[in-house]
Backbone bond lengths (Angstrom), bond angles and torsions (degrees), N, CA, C in turn:
res aa  C-N    CA-C-N  psi(-1)  N-CA   C-N-CA  omega(-1)  CA-C   N-CA-C  phi
1 M - - - 1.385 - - 1.560 106.63 -
2 I 1.322 108.50 139.77 1.539 118.10 179.16 1.619 107.73 -120.58
3 S 1.309 111.23 130.74 1.475 117.22 174.89 1.461 109.90 -86.10
4 L 1.320 118.33 133.58 1.502 123.07 -175.99 1.417 110.28 -130.11
5 V 1.372 116.68 144.78 1.464 123.54 167.68 1.523 108.62 -124.22
6 F 1.235 120.85 121.25 1.427 124.82 171.84 1.507 111.47 -98.15
7 I 1.364 117.56 116.42 1.472 120.19 -174.86 1.621 104.67 -115.98
8 R 1.274 111.97 126.54 1.491 118.96 171.21 1.522 108.53 -80.87
9 H 1.280 118.25 135.08 1.446 122.98 178.22 1.510 110.25 -57.79
10 G 1.280 114.85 156.82 1.564 123.92 174.59 1.501 110.74 -64.95
11 A 1.294 117.68 163.67 1.541 120.62 -174.62 1.457 109.82 -66.15
12 T 1.411 113.39 160.14 1.346 123.08 163.89 1.494 110.20 -122.82
13 E 1.380 119.00 174.17 1.488 119.24 -178.75 1.456 107.02 -55.13
14 G 1.370 121.28 -47.74 1.430 123.70 -176.54 1.458 111.42 -57.36
15 N 1.288 120.36 -42.57 1.533 124.63 175.67 1.416 113.81 -59.09
16 L 1.435 117.34 -36.14 1.473 117.37 178.13 1.640 110.20 -68.62
17 F 1.282 115.29 -26.99 1.462 114.33 -179.78 1.476 114.60 -100.30
18 Q 1.416 113.46 17.63 1.516 126.51 -179.79 1.515 112.06 51.84
19 K 1.334 115.11 44.34 1.462 117.86 178.02 1.521 108.61 -91.27
20 Y 1.320 113.22 159.79 1.477 121.52 178.74 1.546 103.65 -81.63
21 I 1.395 116.18 103.90 1.321 120.37 -176.85 1.559 104.84 -119.36
22 G 1.391 113.00 105.91 1.410 120.87 179.82 1.625 111.12 -121.91
23 R 1.254 117.73 -74.29 1.457 117.49 -179.40 1.522 112.10 -83.36
24 T 1.406 116.39 -12.35 1.462 120.68 176.47 1.503 110.66 -64.44
25 D 1.352 116.30 118.41 1.481 117.75 -171.11 1.566 111.27 -94.38
26 E 1.277 111.57 72.05 1.550 123.97 -175.62 1.546 103.46 -82.87
27 P 1.360 111.15 138.56 1.476 120.01 169.27 1.590 110.15 -75.57
28 L 1.372 119.33 174.86 1.374 120.25 172.40 1.512 112.80 -69.11
29 C 1.277 120.34 147.94 1.387 123.39 166.40 1.486 113.17 -89.36
30 E 1.340 122.11 174.76 1.517 121.06 -176.60 1.520 110.39 -56.92
31 K 1.332 120.69 -38.26 1.404 117.91 178.15 1.580 114.35 -65.24
32 G 1.388 112.40 -39.36 1.430 119.01 -178.81 1.640 106.73 -63.86
33 I 1.219 115.55 -39.43 1.488 119.18 178.98 1.535 110.48 -64.60
34 R 1.193 116.22 -40.69 1.524 119.82 179.15 1.600 106.00 -65.96
35 Q 1.293 115.60 -45.98 1.584 116.69 -176.53 1.544 107.18 -66.85
36 A 1.301 121.91 -37.49 1.515 117.33 171.67 1.503 116.52 -64.39
37 L 1.304 115.36 -41.43 1.456 120.45 175.85 1.600 111.95 -59.82
38 K 1.358 117.87 -37.73 1.406 120.70 177.27 1.559 113.30 -61.13
39 L 1.393 117.86 -27.67 1.393 124.55 -173.22 1.561 107.00 -83.85
40 K 1.245 120.20 -16.92 1.452 126.03 -173.94 1.484 111.48 -51.32
41 D 1.299 122.58 -48.03 1.295 130.48 -171.59 1.548 115.41 -79.11
42 N 1.296 120.00 4.90 1.439 125.42 -172.33 1.530 113.70 -82.73
43 N 1.445 116.47 -3.49 1.463 117.47 -179.19 1.624 113.40 54.14
44 F 1.328 115.89 44.77 1.363 118.79 171.40 1.484 114.86 -64.89
45 P 1.317 121.21 157.62 1.369 118.83 -179.22 1.532 114.14 -66.28
46 K 1.282 114.61 141.39 1.436 120.53 -175.17 1.676 111.69 -120.15
47 E 1.294 108.55 2.92 1.533 116.00 178.44 1.577 112.19 -65.11
48 H 1.237 115.51 -41.68 1.460 123.08 179.85 1.529 105.98 -139.95
49 I 1.306 116.62 121.65 1.503 120.27 -179.25 1.570 109.88 -129.49
50 F 1.285 122.66 117.98 1.343 129.93 -176.84 1.519 111.92 -110.08
51 V 1.272 122.60 129.42 1.337 129.04 -176.64 1.470 118.29 -134.77
52 S 1.384 116.14 140.71 1.507 117.35 174.68 1.469 108.98 -67.66
53 P 1.340 117.68 159.90 1.427 118.31 -175.63 1.638 112.77 -84.77
54 M 1.330 118.74 6.12 1.421 120.40 -177.35 1.526 105.75 -80.75
55 K 1.507 110.41 151.75 1.483 121.24 178.26 1.580 112.30 -45.45
56 R 1.336 109.34 -50.74 1.497 116.78 -170.80 1.491 114.32 -61.14
57 T 1.398 113.68 -34.23 1.528 120.18 -179.58 1.555 105.79 -78.42
58 I 1.289 117.89 -45.79 1.436 120.82 -176.20 1.578 109.25 -59.89
59 Q 1.302 115.86 -41.62 1.573 121.60 -177.66 1.488 104.03 -66.65
60 T 1.338 121.68 -44.86 1.377 123.29 -177.81 1.498 110.95 -61.23
61 A 1.354 117.95 -44.24 1.405 119.68 -179.29 1.617 111.67 -68.08
62 E 1.278 116.04 -38.08 1.445 117.27 177.34 1.520 113.13 -71.09
63 L 1.341 121.83 -26.22 1.421 116.79 172.30 1.509 113.71 -80.11
64 I 1.401 118.42 -26.21 1.465 118.50 -179.30 1.548 108.42 -84.56
65 F 1.318 120.05 -41.96 1.394 130.90 -176.38 1.469 114.99 -109.97
66 P 1.294 121.65 54.91 1.503 121.78 -177.11 1.562 110.41 -57.71
67 K 1.253 114.78 136.61 1.506 125.28 -179.05 1.549 114.87 62.52
68 S 1.353 115.76 9.47 1.555 116.50 175.52 1.471 108.82 -90.71
69 K 1.381 114.11 150.24 1.475 119.06 178.27 1.570 107.09 -86.31
70 Y 1.330 115.65 142.97 1.407 121.25 -178.22 1.531 106.95 -137.03
71 V 1.336 114.67 158.11 1.492 123.20 177.25 1.571 113.27 -104.17
72 I 1.288 118.54 121.37 1.391 115.47 177.73 1.510 109.24 -85.84
73 E 1.401 115.02 131.97 1.380 120.81 -179.55 1.508 106.62 -116.69
74 E 1.367 116.24 112.91 1.484 121.84 -173.99 1.453 110.84 -64.26
75 N 1.283 119.92 -32.16 1.534 121.62 -176.29 1.484 112.17 -79.34
76 F 1.278 121.10 6.60 1.475 124.46 177.04 1.637 107.15 -99.13
77 K 1.353 118.08 8.84 1.451 117.35 175.10 1.531 107.67 -59.33
78 E 1.277 110.30 156.30 1.598 114.85 171.01 1.392 112.45 -71.48
79 M 1.307 120.28 161.32 1.479 129.03 174.06 1.481 112.63 -46.64
80 D 1.341 116.81 139.67 1.458 122.10 171.39 1.582 106.59 -83.00
81 F 1.292 118.49 110.26 1.405 122.54 179.66 1.534 118.12 -86.37
82 G 1.309 116.38 9.94 1.485 122.14 171.88 1.427 114.87 52.98
83 I 1.335 114.21 -124.97 1.459 119.38 179.39 1.555 120.69 -67.51
84 F 1.411 107.95 -12.17 1.480 118.12 -179.62 1.545 109.65 -89.59
85 E 1.244 117.53 -12.47 1.450 127.12 -169.21 1.606 109.37 -55.24
86 N 1.300 114.21 135.33 1.526 120.82 176.13 1.598 111.42 59.93
87 K 1.332 115.21 26.84 1.430 119.75 177.19 1.521 106.18 -130.40
88 N 1.289 118.37 158.95 1.443 122.06 172.81 1.484 116.13 -118.69
89 A 1.273 118.27 177.86 1.534 118.88 -169.50 1.637 109.17 -59.75
90 F 1.298 117.56 -33.73 1.451 121.50 178.73 1.472 108.47 -63.68
91 D 1.363 120.49 -45.29 1.483 121.64 -179.15 1.431 110.87 -67.57
92 L 1.293 120.89 -26.80 1.474 123.59 -173.40 1.491 111.82 -105.08
93 G 1.360 116.64 8.59 1.518 120.69 -174.42 1.616 113.99 -56.85
94 D 1.224 117.60 -32.72 1.466 120.67 -177.78 1.593 115.40 -90.62
95 S 1.326 110.87 -4.72 1.486 115.26 -173.56 1.516 111.40 -79.82
96 V 1.265 119.01 124.38 1.474 123.54 176.59 1.495 110.91 -63.13
97 Q 1.328 117.63 -40.52 1.515 120.81 -178.38 1.501 105.09 -63.16
98 Y 1.374 120.88 -40.83 1.383 118.57 -173.42 1.596 111.15 -69.53
99 R 1.338 112.89 -39.73 1.528 116.40 176.07 1.390 114.03 -56.51
100 L 1.378 112.99 -44.64 1.496 117.20 179.09 1.518 111.95 -62.16
101 W 1.278 116.43 -41.42 1.457 120.69 179.42 1.563 110.31 -61.90
102 V 1.406 117.36 -51.31 1.420 122.15 -177.72 1.567 108.62 -63.12
103 D 1.324 118.02 -38.21 1.606 121.54 -178.13 1.419 106.92 -67.26
104 S 1.319 123.53 -23.39 1.580 124.43 179.63 1.531 106.88 -88.61
105 M 1.293 120.19 13.18 1.429 123.75 -176.74 1.586 110.19 60.75
106 C 1.341 116.31 33.08 1.388 129.68 176.41 1.529 109.10 62.15
107 T 1.397 117.15 37.30 1.489 118.12 179.26 1.524 110.95 -103.19
108 L 1.329 115.43 -18.28 1.534 113.16 172.48 1.579 114.34 -65.26
109 P 1.246 119.03 159.88 1.455 118.03 178.65 1.489 108.22 -74.45
110 V 1.328 111.86 144.94 1.501 121.17 -174.54 1.508 106.99 -76.75
111 P 1.421 119.38 120.60 1.470 116.33 179.87 1.532 112.71 -53.98
112 G 1.296 117.95 123.56 1.371 122.74 177.71 1.515 113.70 86.91
113 G 1.339 114.47 0.22 1.529 116.82 -170.21 1.478 106.21 -132.83
114 E 1.320 113.78 -142.57 1.552 118.31 -165.88 1.569 106.12 -111.96
115 S 1.344 116.69 152.96 1.386 121.52 179.55 1.496 106.48 -84.10
116 V 1.223 118.65 143.74 1.445 121.24 177.28 1.522 113.49 -54.35
117 T 1.344 112.31 -41.53 1.490 115.83 -175.68 1.546 106.57 -65.08
118 G 1.374 121.43 -45.07 1.376 121.46 179.84 1.495 114.68 -64.45
119 F 1.386 116.64 -41.57 1.475 118.69 172.58 1.477 114.40 -56.17
120 K 1.399 118.51 -49.99 1.459 119.75 177.53 1.563 112.15 -57.87
121 K 1.284 115.71 -41.32 1.435 120.88 -178.02 1.594 109.60 -58.33
122 R 1.306 113.69 -46.36 1.387 126.58 -173.37 1.584 105.84 -61.82
123 C 1.303 121.18 -44.50 1.306 125.46 -174.97 1.601 110.31 -77.14
124 I 1.257 116.82 -39.18 1.459 126.18 -177.37 1.578 103.17 -65.26
125 D 1.330 120.10 -52.17 1.391 125.42 -173.97 1.674 107.51 -59.73
126 A 1.370 113.46 -42.09 1.489 115.44 -172.70 1.609 105.67 -68.49
127 F 1.347 116.80 -42.83 1.439 120.14 179.39 1.513 109.87 -60.09
128 D 1.367 115.92 -54.00 1.472 118.92 177.89 1.570 114.77 -48.31
129 K 1.273 114.31 -45.08 1.486 117.79 -179.94 1.537 112.36 -64.39
130 I 1.325 113.48 -36.84 1.447 117.31 177.51 1.558 112.32 -64.49
131 V 1.350 112.61 -54.84 1.475 117.28 -173.71 1.501 110.66 -63.39
132 T 1.298 116.53 -32.28 1.521 124.49 177.94 1.597 108.07 -59.84
133 L 1.367 116.99 -34.87 1.468 119.44 -177.91 1.465 118.66 -89.95
134 L 1.409 112.41 -12.62 1.478 118.86 -179.44 1.542 109.93 -75.91
135 P 1.267 115.95 140.73 1.460 120.58 174.47 1.491 111.20 -68.64
136 D 1.274 117.69 150.54 1.467 127.13 172.75 1.554 108.52 -55.63
137 N 1.296 115.67 140.45 1.482 121.45 177.17 1.520 110.44 73.86
138 S 1.340 122.04 9.34 1.362 120.32 172.68 1.511 118.23 -78.81
139 K 1.305 115.44 174.30 1.472 118.30 -178.45 1.619 106.39 -130.75
140 A 1.352 113.73 134.54 1.504 108.93 177.30 1.621 107.23 -141.17
141 S 1.369 111.03 154.24 1.405 119.74 178.04 1.591 108.74 -116.40
142 F 1.270 118.18 133.28 1.525 121.81 175.15 1.535 112.47 -113.04
143 V 1.239 119.28 117.99 1.489 122.07 179.51 1.363 102.88 -104.98
144 I 1.335 120.17 101.20 1.508 128.77 -173.36 1.463 111.84 -138.81
145 H 1.374 110.97 -163.42 1.471 121.62 -176.93 1.482 112.30 -103.94
146 G 1.350 116.04 162.43 1.418 121.43 -175.63 1.499 111.31 -58.22
147 G 1.375 115.97 -52.77 1.439 123.48 -179.96 1.635 111.51 -55.46
148 V 1.205 112.08 -41.60 1.579 114.94 178.68 1.463 108.50 -65.26
149 I 1.412 121.71 -44.75 1.366 122.11 -178.37 1.740 108.90 -61.66
150 M 1.290 108.54 -44.34 1.534 114.23 -178.42 1.532 109.88 -60.25
151 S 1.369 116.06 -38.23 1.416 119.48 -176.35 1.643 113.73 -67.66
152 I 1.364 107.81 -43.24 1.427 114.12 178.77 1.581 110.93 -66.36
153 L 1.253 113.42 -45.13 1.492 116.13 -178.74 1.492 114.06 -62.64
154 E 1.388 110.60 -46.51 1.513 117.36 175.43 1.577 111.26 -49.92
155 A 1.273 118.59 -43.50 1.514 121.09 -175.71 1.437 108.43 -81.75
156 F 1.303 128.46 -38.83 1.406 121.15 -170.96 1.571 120.37 -113.57
157 A 1.400 117.78 -13.73 1.358 122.74 -175.35 1.572 109.51 -81.99
158 R 1.340 110.43 144.26 1.434 119.82 175.96 1.473 111.92 -131.83
159 P 1.367 122.25 136.30 1.503 125.59 10.93 1.442 107.46 -63.51
160 K 1.260 121.78 153.98 1.396 131.36 -178.95 1.627 105.94 -73.86
161 R 1.427 113.28 132.69 1.404 123.36 179.08 1.478 111.89 -137.49
162 S 1.281 120.09 167.51 1.482 119.08 -178.58 1.500 109.75 -80.44
163 F 1.355 117.26 164.74 1.479 127.05 -178.86 1.467 108.92 -50.11
164 Y 1.325 120.98 -49.88 1.467 121.89 -172.74 1.605 110.86 -73.78
165 D 1.238 114.93 -17.87 1.574 109.98 175.30 1.511 116.14 -70.36
166 Y 1.305 117.08 -10.74 1.355 123.47 -176.61 1.606 113.60 -96.80
167 H 1.318 114.13 6.01 1.451 119.16 -176.86 1.503 111.66 -61.86
168 I 1.390 118.45 130.83 1.482 124.84 168.61 1.403 108.70 -126.42
169 K 1.317 114.48 150.87 1.510 120.53 179.42 1.498 110.88 -75.45
170 N 1.421 107.14 167.24 1.527 116.11 172.22 1.568 113.82 -56.99
171 G 1.316 112.75 129.72 1.495 116.35 177.88 1.515 110.08 85.08
172 E 1.339 123.74 7.61 1.445 121.90 -178.87 1.663 104.70 -105.78
173 Y 1.307 112.77 170.26 1.504 118.12 -179.80 1.491 110.36 -146.95
174 L 1.286 115.62 165.69 1.416 128.13 175.58 1.466 111.29 -129.88
175 C 1.347 117.39 128.03 1.451 119.36 171.31 1.508 110.26 -99.49
176 C 1.361 110.29 132.64 1.588 117.78 -174.67 1.478 107.66 -134.77
177 R 1.409 109.97 173.45 1.423 121.68 167.64 1.619 108.97 -128.09
178 F 1.343 112.50 143.88 1.452 119.62 -177.76 1.503 106.86 -116.72
179 E 1.358 115.75 116.41 1.394 114.92 177.97 1.596 110.05 -150.57
180 D 1.317 117.43 136.47 1.400 119.99 -179.40 1.562 116.06 53.88
181 G 1.344 117.17 36.33 1.456 122.82 -176.67 1.508 111.60 78.42
182 I 1.284 120.67 3.79 1.602 118.53 -176.06 1.505 108.26 -118.21
183 I 1.316 113.87 139.32 1.476 122.51 173.50 1.436 103.55 -99.73
184 S 1.359 114.90 132.58 1.464 124.16 168.25 1.477 110.55 -116.85
185 I 1.295 119.00 130.46 1.493 126.07 -176.72 1.576 98.68 -86.53
186 V 1.372 112.84 129.74 1.491 124.52 175.55 1.452 115.93 -101.88
C-alpha cells in the first residue's frame, strides 16, 4: 500500500477569472500564495514529492515543502486548451468551435490544443510509471493541476466515478491510498 496526497496548486489570476489555464505558465496570485501557505502545516508526506513543471505548481510545492527535494514530472502538465487558452466562457460565448466542444461535454479535441483522450492518457501513464517504482508502504505527495488529479482518479479510484466528480478547488487536497492498482480516497 502507498499513501498518496493529491494537492491542487493555489490560484492564479486566470483561475480567479475562470479562464482555461493549461499551457499558460502563470505564477500564483496573492490568493494562491495564501492558499498554499495554509496547507504548509498539514504535515504532508515529504518522502516522495512529484510536481508539474508549471510555475504555479512549483511555487505551491516550494511554499508547502520549503527546502524539500521534489521531482518534476513533465507529463503532469495541465491540458493544452489551444484556441480556448487564457479565455473564459464569456470570452468564448460566440465561438462556434467552443459551443461544439462544450456540447460534446468537452470530449472533442480542442482546436489547436490537446485531445481529452490524449491528455488523460499522458497523466495516467505518468502516474502509473511513478507508483510502479515507489516501494510498498511509502508515502507520496503530488502537487499538480485539477485536470491531472481528475484524470488519475477517474482511471484508478473506486468506486468508479466520472472525471468531473473528482474536481477539487485551487489549494485543496485529497488523501488517498493506492493498493493493487486501486486508489481509495480516505
